[in-house]
LOVEX-946442 format. One record per residue (C-alpha): residue in one letter; x, z, y. Coordinates in steps of 0.05 Angstrom, whole numbers, plus 32768, in hexadecimal, padded with zeros to 4 digits. Layout:
AXZY ...
REM end
This chain:
M80CA7F1E8274 L80AE7F27822E E80747EF9821D L80427F0D81E7 K80407EE381A8 D7FFF7EBF819A F7FE97EF08165 Q7FF97F2B8193 Q7FCE7F0B81CA E7F957F018199 A7F977F498181 S7F9A7F6581C7 A7F607F3981DF L7F357F4B81A2 I7F3E7F9681B1 S7F2D7F8E81FC D7EF27F6081ED R7ED57F9281BC F7EDD7FC781F0 V7EB47F9D8220 R7E7D7F9B81EC Y7E807FE681E3 Y7E827FF8822C A7E467FCE823E D7E1C80008218 P7E45803B81FF P7E21806181C7 M7E0E80A981DD R7E0580EA81B8 G7DE7812C81CE K7DB481408203 A7DB5814F824D K7DF7816D8264 S7E15816A821E T7E0C811E821B R7E4C80FB8209 A7E6180B581F6 I7E7A80A681B1 P7EC0808C81BE F7ED2804481B3 F7F01803E8177 Q7F3080078162 A7F648009812B L7F9E7FD88134 A7FB37FC780ED S7FF77FAC80F9 I80367FA780CE T807B7FBE80E1 A809C7F968119 S805B7F72812D G805F7F908173 K802B7FC78171 T80437FE381B4 V803C7FA181DA I7FF77F9381BB L7FDE7FD981CE A7FFB7FD48214 D7FDB7F918220 A7F997FAA8203 V7F997FE88230 A7FA47FBA826D G7F6B7F8E8257 M7F3D7FCA824C A7F4E7FE88290 T7F367FA982B3 T7EF07FB18294 L7EE87FFA82AB P7EC5800E82EC V7EFB804182FB A7F46803D82EB P7F51806482AA V7F80809A8294 V7FA680858255 L7FC380B98225 W7FF9809881F9 L800B80C381BD S803B80C28183 M805380F58152 G809D80EC815D R80C280FA819D V80F180BF8192 V80B68090818D V809780AB81CC E80D980A481F2 Q80E2805C81DC S809A804981F0 L80A2806C8232 A80E380468241 N80C48004822E L8083800E8256 S809F802F8294 P80B0800682D2 G80EE7FDE82C1 G80DE7FE18277 K80D77FA1824F Y808C7FAA8245 H80767FC88287 H805C7F8682A2 L80277F86826B L80067FC3828B G80007FA482CF D7FFD7FD6830A T7FFD801482E0 T801F805782ED V8046806E82B0 A805F80B782A5 T806480EE8273 L802B811F826A A805781558285 D8052813082C8 Y8006812F82C8 D7FF2813C8310 Q7FAC814B8326 E7FB6812F836C T7FCE80EC8350 V7F9380E88322 R7F6480F7835D E7F8080C5838E T7F9E8089836B T7F77804A835C K7FA780358325 P7FA3804182DB L7FCE807D82C6 L7FF2807E8283 Y801080BF8268 F803D80C4822B A803F810181FE T8051811681B7 V80178136818F G80438174818D T8034817B81D7 F7FED819481C7 N7FE98199817B Q7FDB81E48175 R7F9E82058156 D7F9B82418186 K7FA2822581CB E7F95826981EC R7FCF828981C7 G7FF9824B81C3 D803A824081E8 R803381F681F8 V803C81E78241 I7FFF81BA8243 F7FD181F58235 R7FF18223826A C7FE8822582B4 D8021822282E4 I800D825F830B D803282498349 T801382048350 A7FD381FD8326 E7F92821F8319 A7F8481FE82D6 S7FAE81E6829C T7FC0819F8293 W7F91819B8259 D7F5581B18283 L7F6A818182BA L7F6F814A8286 K7F27815A8272 L7F11815482BA R7F3D811982D2 T7F10810B830E T7F1C80DE834A S7F1580F78392 D7ECB80E2838D G7EC0810E8350 I7EBC80D28320 R7EDB80E282DD R7F0F80AE82C9 P7F06808E8285 L7F3980A68251 I7F5980788220 V7F80809981E7 V7FB6806E81C6 Y7FD4808B8187 D80118065816E E8022806F8124 G7FDA80848118 H7FE4809680CF N800080D980E9 L7FBE80EA810D S7FA0812B80F3 D7F5C814C80F7 Q7F7881838125 Q7F9581508156 T7F5481288154 S7F2981658163 L7F568177819F L7F55812F81BA L7F08812D81B3 E7F04816A81E1 L7F1D813B8218 Q7EE0810D820C P7F0980CD8209 D7EE7808A8214 A7F13806681E1 F7F42807281A7 L7F76803B8197 V7F9A804D8157 A7FD38023813C S7FF5802680F9 A800F7FF980C2 T7FEC80278090 M7FAA804080AB R7F9280858094 L7F5F80A780C1 P7F5080F180C4 A7F0A810980B1 R7EFB812080F8 L7F0680DA8115 S7EE180BC80DB D7EA380E480F1 E7EA780C28135 I7EAD807E8114 K7E6F808C80E9 D7E498097812A L7E6180538143 K7E4B80318103 K7E05804E810D E7E058026814E G7E147FE58129 W7E607FE48128 T7E7C7FCB80E6 D7EBF7FD880C5 D7ED77F9380DC D7EC37FA58124 L7EED7FE48121 V7F2F7FC48109 T7F5B7F91812D P7F867F7180F6 V7FC87F4F8104 D7FD67F1680D3 P80187F2680B1 S80277EDC80A8 A80247ED380F3 V80587F0C80FA V80867EEA80C8 E807D7EA680E7 A808E7EC1812C G80D17ED78110 L80C47F21811D I80D07F3780D4 K80FC7F1E809D S80DE7EEB806E S80F97F08802C V81077F4A800A L813F7F4C7FD7 L81387F877FA8 A81717F927F76 G81727FCC7F44 Y81B37FEB7F2B E81B8801B7EF1 A8200802A7F07 P822B805B7F2F M822380607F7A E8265803D7F84 E82537FFE7F5C T82107FF87F7F I822C7FFF7FC5 S82657FD07FB4 A82337F9A7FA2 M820F7FA67FE3 L824D7FA4800E A82637F627FEF D821F7F438003 M82247F648047 K82687F428051 D82487EFF8044 A82107F0E8074 S82427F2380AA E82697EE380A3 Q82297EBA80A9 A82147EE380E5 E82587ED68105 L824F7E8A80FC L820D7E8F8121 E822D7EBC8156 L81FF7EF68142 E820F7F418140 A82257F5D80FC P81EF7F7680CC K81E67FC080C0 A81DB7FEA8081 I81B8802C8073 Y81C3805B8039 V818A80888022 C819980C27FF4 K818F810D7FEA T81B9813A8014 N81D181808002 I81D1817A7FB5 V8208816A7F84 E820E81217F71 G81F681197F2A D81D5815E7F28 A819B81667F58 S818E81AC7F3E R81CE81C67F5F T81DD81CE7FAA D821E81B37FC5 D824981EA7FDE P825B81E28028 K829382168022 R82C181E48001 P82F381B1801E F82D5816E8032 S82FC814A7FFB S82DB81787FC7 R829481717FDF E826181517FB0 A822681437FDE P821080F97FDA P821780EB8025 I826081028023 L826F80DC7FE4 I8251809D8003 W827980A68044 R82BA80B1801D Y82AE80737FF1 L82A18048802F V82DE80618054 E83118070801D T830180387FED C82DD80028013 G830680078053 V82CA80108082 D82DE802B80C7 P82C1807280CB S82AF80658114 K827A803580FA I8259806980CC A8224809C80E0 V820C80D480B3 Y81C680E280CD C81AD811B80A2 S81AB8167809D L81ED816C8078 K820981B38076 F825081C78087 D8272820B808B R829A821680CA N82D7822680A0 F82D181E3807D P82BF81B080B2 P82BA816580A5 P82F0813580BD T82F081288109 D82DA80E080FD F829E80F580D4 N826380E58101 L822D811780EE F81EA81198110 S81C3815280F1 G81958162812C G815E812E8120 D813B811C8160 K816C81448189 D81A681188171 Y818180D68174 V819980BF81B8 N81E380CA81A7 F81D880AB8163 A81B7806C8180 E81ED806381B4 G82218060817C D8206801E8161 Y821F8030811B E82227FFA80E5 H821C802980AA V81EA806280AD I81E380968077 F819D80B68078 N817C80EC804F L813980DF8031 S811680E48074 L812B80AB80A1 Q812980B780EC E80E680A28108 G80EC806F813F W812F80518126 D81208008811B D815E7FDE8121 P81527F938113 R819C7F8C80FE C818E7FB880C3 Y81907F888088 F81AB7FB3804E A81947FF3802E Y81B2801B7FF5 V817D80497FD8 D818E807F7FA6 K815280887F79 S817A80AD7F43 M817580F87F37 E812A80F87F3E S813080E67F86 N80EE80E77FAA V80FF80B37FE0 A80C380847FE8 I80EA80427FEB E80AB801B7FFF Q80AE80438040 V80F7802D804B I80E27FE48047 G80C67FE4808E R810A7FFA80AA L812B7FB98093 L80F27F8880A2 R80FF7F7D80EB Q81237F3B80F9 P815B7F39812D G81517F068164 A81087EFD8151 Q811A7EBD812C H812C7EA780E7 Y81717E8880D9 P818A7E4F80AC Y81AE7E82807F E817C7EA1804F R81A37EE1804B L81987EED8096 N814D7EE9808B T814D7F1A8052 A81467F66804C H81767F7C8014 F816A7FBB7FEA Y819A7FD57FB6 V8178800C7F8E R819F80397F61 V817580547F27 D8185807D7EE9 R814A80627EC1 R8131801A7EBF N80E9802E7EC0 V80F5804D7F05 F810780087F1F S80C77FEC7F03 E809F80217F29 I80C480117F69 L80BA7FC67F61 S806F7FD27F57 A806B7FFF7F95 I80907FCD7FC1 A80687F917FA7 G80287FB77FB6 K803F7FC97FFC L80547F82800C E80157F647FEE T7FEB7F93801B E80137F92805B A80407F54805B P80297F228026 E80517EEA8047 V80937F0F8039 R80B37EF57FF8 L80CA7F2A7FC7 V81077F187F9D A81167F4E7F6A A81467F5A7F31 S81437F967F02 P81837FB87EEA A81807F8E7EAB A81727F4B7ECC P81A27F1B7EEE K81A97F287F39 P818E7EF27F69 V81C37EC17F7D L81D17EA27FC1 L81DF7E577FB7 S82047E317FEE P81F47DE77FFB K82237DB57FDA N82247D8B801A V82187D968064 K81D47D788078 E81B27D7E80BB V816D7D6F80DA F815E7D6A8124 K81317DA28139 T80EC7D928153 A80C87DAE8190 R80887DA481B7 D808E7D7381F1 A805B7D868226 S80707D53825B H80317D29824F A80057D688254 A801D7D7C8299 E7FF17D4B82C0 P7FAD7D59829D V7FBB7DA382A1 Q7FCB7D9D82EA K7F897D7982F7 L7F627DAF82D4 T7F837DE882FB E7F737DC3833C M7F297DCA8327 L7F307E158327 T7F057E318361 D7F287E5A8396 Y7F037E9D8398 R7F307EC183CB K7EFB7EBE8402 D7EBE7EC983D5 D7E8D7EFC83F1 G7E827F1A83AB T7E4A7EEA8396 N7E777ECB8361 T7EAD7EFF8357 R7E817F3B8349 A7E637F438304 S7E187F388300 G7DF97F7A82EF G7E3D7F988301 R7E2B7FE182F8 S7E44801382C6 I7E35805A82B6 V7E6B808D82C5 Q7E7280D882C3 R7E7581008303 A7E8F81478306 V7E5E81798325 G7E8481B98315 I7EA781E282E0 S7E80820682AB A7E8A824E8296 D7EB6823A825D G7EE58213828C S7ECE81CE8275 P7EB6819C82AA D7E6C819582B9 L7E5E814B82BB V7E21811F82C6 W7E1880D582B6 E7E0580A682EF D7E05805C8301 F7E4380418322 E7E517FFD8341 H7E867FD98319 T7EB97FC4834D N7EF97FBC8323 Q7F197F78832D V7F567F538314 S7F797F148329 A7F637ECE8313 R7FAB7EC582FC W7FA67F0082CC I7F657EE682AF F7F7E7E9F82A8 C7FC17EB18289 R7FA17EE28259 E7F6E7EAE8241 V7FA07E76823A G7FD17EA48217 R7F9E7EBA81E3 R7F8E7E7281D3 F7FD27E5081D6 Q800C7E7381F6 G80357E3381FF A80027E16822F L80187E498264 G80597E23826A V80377DE8828C A7FFD7E0C82AF P800F7E1682F9 T7FF77E5B830D H80227E66834B E7FEC7E4E837B A7FCE7E8283AA K7F887E78838F F7F9D7E9B834E D7FA57ED98379 A7F597EDE8381 L7F3B7F208368 I7F037F168337 G7ED57F478315 F7ED37F4982C9 G7E947F2582B0 S7E847F0382F3 P7E737EB882FB A7EBA7EAE8315 Y7ED67ED082D8 A7EAF7EA082AA H7EC77E6482D4 V7F117E7982CB L7F077E818281 R7EEA7E3A827C V7F237E1C82A2 A7F557E418277 A7F347E288237 D7F357DE08252 V7F7E7DE78263 V7F907DFA821C D7F677DC18200 A7F8A7D90822F Y7FCE7DAC821B V7FC07DA581D0 E7FA57D5F81DA N7FE17D458200 V801E7D6A81E6 V80497D4581B3 L80807D568182 K80C77D3F8191 Q81097D47816F Q81407D6C8194 R81897D568196 P81AE7D9A819E N81B97DCF8167 P819D7DAA812B Y81837DD280F0 Q81B77DD780B9 V81A37DE48071 G81C07E27805A P81C77E51801C I81897E667FF5 F81777E9D7FC4 I81677E897F7D R81567EAF7F3D P81887E9A7F07 E81567EA47ECF S81247E727EED L81547E407F0C V81427DF77F05 P81827DCD7F0D F81837D8C7F35 E81B87D567F3D N81AC7D3B7F82 A81917D797FA4 L81BC7D9B7FDA H81BD7DD97FAF A81CC7DDF7F65 G81837DEF7F57 Y81467E157F6C S811B7E4C7F50 D80D37E617F5C L80BA7E1A7F5E N80707E0F7F51 P806E7DF57F09 S80307DCA7F12 L80447DA37F50 E80887DB57F6E I80B27DAF7F2E P80977D6A7F1B F809E7D527F62 A80E47D6F7F6A K80FB7D4E7F29 A80E07D0B7F40 L81017D157F83 D81437D247F62 K81407CE57F38 H81357CBA7F76 G817F7CC87F87 L817D7CDC7FD0 P81987D1F7FE7 W81607D527FF0 C81527D9C7FF1 R81197DCD7FEA N81087DE9802E P80FA7E34802F S80B87E48804E R80BC7E74808C S81077E728091 G81197E298085 Y810E7DEC80AF G80CE7DF480D9 I80A67DC48103 P807A7DE1813A L80307DD48132 I80037DC2816D T7FC67DE98159 M7F9D7E25816F G7F9C7E3F8128 K7FC37E7A810E T7FFB7E5080F1 R802D7E3A8125 T80647E1A80FA F80647DE980C1 Y80997DF0808A P809B7DB2805F D80AB7DBE8015 F80E47D8B8010 L81177D68803D I81347D248029 W816D7D00804B S816A7CB3804D G81A17C968079 D81967CB180BE D814E7CC380B1 V81337D048093 F80F17D07806D A80CA7D49806E L809D7D4A8032 D80677D7E8025 T803E7D837FE5 T80087DB08002 G80027D958049 P7FC37D6A804A H7F987DA7805F L7FB87D9E80A3 L7F987D5B80AA A7F547D7B80B5 D7F6E7D8D80FA K7F817D508124 T7FBD7D75813E G7FDA7D7580F8 R7FE07D2980FC K80137D308134 L80437D4480FD F80447CFB80E8 S805A7CE2812C I80957D0C8142 R80BD7CE98178 G81067CDE816E V81417CEC819B R814D7CB481CD N818C7C8A81BD M81987CB2817E P81907C968138 G81657CBA8106 R811D7CCF8103 L80F57D0780E2 L80BE7CE980B7 V80897D18809C R80627D09805E F802D7D308037 V80237D2B7FED S7FE57D497FCC P7FD07D4D7F83 G7F947D227F74 K7F797CE47F95 F7F577CE77FDA T7F367CB28005 N7F397CDE8043 E7F4C7D258056 T7F117D448034 T7EF97D147FFE Q7F1A7D187FBA I7F097CE27F87 D7F377CF57F4D S7F5E7D337F37 E7F947D087F17 G7FD17CEB7F39 F7FE67CF57F81 T7FD47CE27FC9 V800A7CD47FFC W7FF97CDA8045 G801B7CBB8081 L800A7C9B80C3 K80057C5180D5 Q80217C338113 D7FDC7C338133 G7FD67C7E8129 T7FA57C7D80EF L7FB17C9F80AC R7FD37C778074 V7FBE7C8D802F F7FE47C7A7FEE H7FCE7C897FA7 A80017C967F73 E7FFB7CA07F27 T803C7CC77F1E A80687CF57F45 A80A07CC17F46 E80707C8D7F64 A805A7CC17F98 V80A37CCC7FAC E80AD7C807FB4 K80707C7A7FE1 A80827CB88009 L80C87C9D8019 I80B07C5D8039 R80C87C5C8081 E80917C3380A2 Y80477C33808E 
REM end
């Protein structure tokens, strides 16, 4: 069962908590019968691969628990493929269905008035915007606007407007729009006809239509700020969770297609060998180019009435080069574009052409192809984490937006980073016919990453510059991995959960919310224009959820790891509790205490199996700083004011050492409720059986007492070797916050009694000596 990442829990909880604030006093507009609520709005600003679907699903489940009547949820996307994928994931048996709880999931084509009337469960319906996106509904041919004359008296659209229970209570409507940058004014106007209670819009690049902006302006008049309306997902948390790659390699080639692809395939071969060593599946590559033009002359159309061997369209030339020159098995190549062929001049039988777009997607996806040739428009919904390499043809005035291709390669397979830097990197090989084109591309990509994924490192080389080089280590060096040991946290957590009150036999005094009434709409008829006549009235809020759901949700949003030691199998966790009741507040307090106890008692411990092994790293030849005793021949992109002097002093000390890549190198888990969950020391040094992890920017962690646990990592029983963490900061400090001099260095460690040990050093060399002392 998939568990939400900490940042996903936080985002989901923020959305549902804001909805609670909204629903306590929804802002209204209009008079008498025309009174309507301004819908709640929340934009999920979330980058590619951050798990928008799971965040939205969990948020919808949280919102449903706060509503007096189980809602109808309309989940929309522009692309059919995206809708089908989300439907499969959220339906019973799907990998995300458990996030929705006891919710009925179907397509909008299966909307059934009787089910809406009788069920007490939330109902979630999937649809593409094409289902209803027509200006003239009366003359339109969409099924949703037409009656089934044999079985219904009203169209699905009118029934969706009504959506009443058997008691005539109108169910709340939550509209979820995935890929919200596609939302139009026309779609918004149609959706507003349904009088939704909430809009959840998700996109990596948020652009809202004017019609929805008008609704948001009304919310702002009621005191909602821009910050209140957006739930941001921290890109650094997504990188740290291993969901996206940590680096983007962008190489420009002012060269023929063959030379550019050849360079890419050579690097792809290296990546495949590294993947095989780690028992991973082989990486994949995509090729993005124009389709039915003549290679080298975009003004001419390639003639389909010619033999295949004489064709000049770029997709065919790429396919032939891969097969005939590079020896790629044609069964591993898919051509997914609208490439034209004459029936008298068909392609070879092993030429796998998918020219039907969405209609061909299922067959295409089942083929699991390792090389995919796309036209300028990549198939929406195709996001394969194994896609590491991209050839992009930006010659011939190509209008492909390469910054939009970036997202297709950012997903990280296995949701973890690997010891080989190439397997943590998205590789782009861009063919240009003018060098200034590459400069424009570089600027666009840098801007996109800075805005959406600032933690992803961009390594670029123009056509005139040396290409980044992958340096292998000169010697094999390993470090035991480190994990959280919660064995000492189990007992205090157990005692806290025993204090949780059993509310199963409560008469409602504690399990019902104080002031637990809401306003709802009740249908009193149908107006002359076919729209429902509704009136607002008070309604007793009777919706309840299990204590287990409340407890796990609260622990998960604070520190997911604490759920591993919190026993929630006891029957008292089955008690049904009203949102906002005294019992609800009690469960929240116990959950918060459980997390505090976990953080206080968990320790860090080295693990014996599967040690981390230092792998190859990318360097820029033009900025390489060579070292004699380092595991690699040298390093680039070192900070000149601190890292270079310290690295040089470290090299002179004589012990083997390496620079540790952030996000993809050796990481130590942190025991903190902050956003950062893993600590990546700047340098690793081997001294006999011991390994020193030195960081030149780490002292900020000392402000949190959990950061000090880095200094006391427990070793493996009956195994030699320890991991010793040291911090080095520029300037002289007397404690974590008091600096007395900007010159020299301060070295931080931990004494045997658990208190901080502080050394002052005048030079980097002296700081290295102090840092490498085993016992303080």
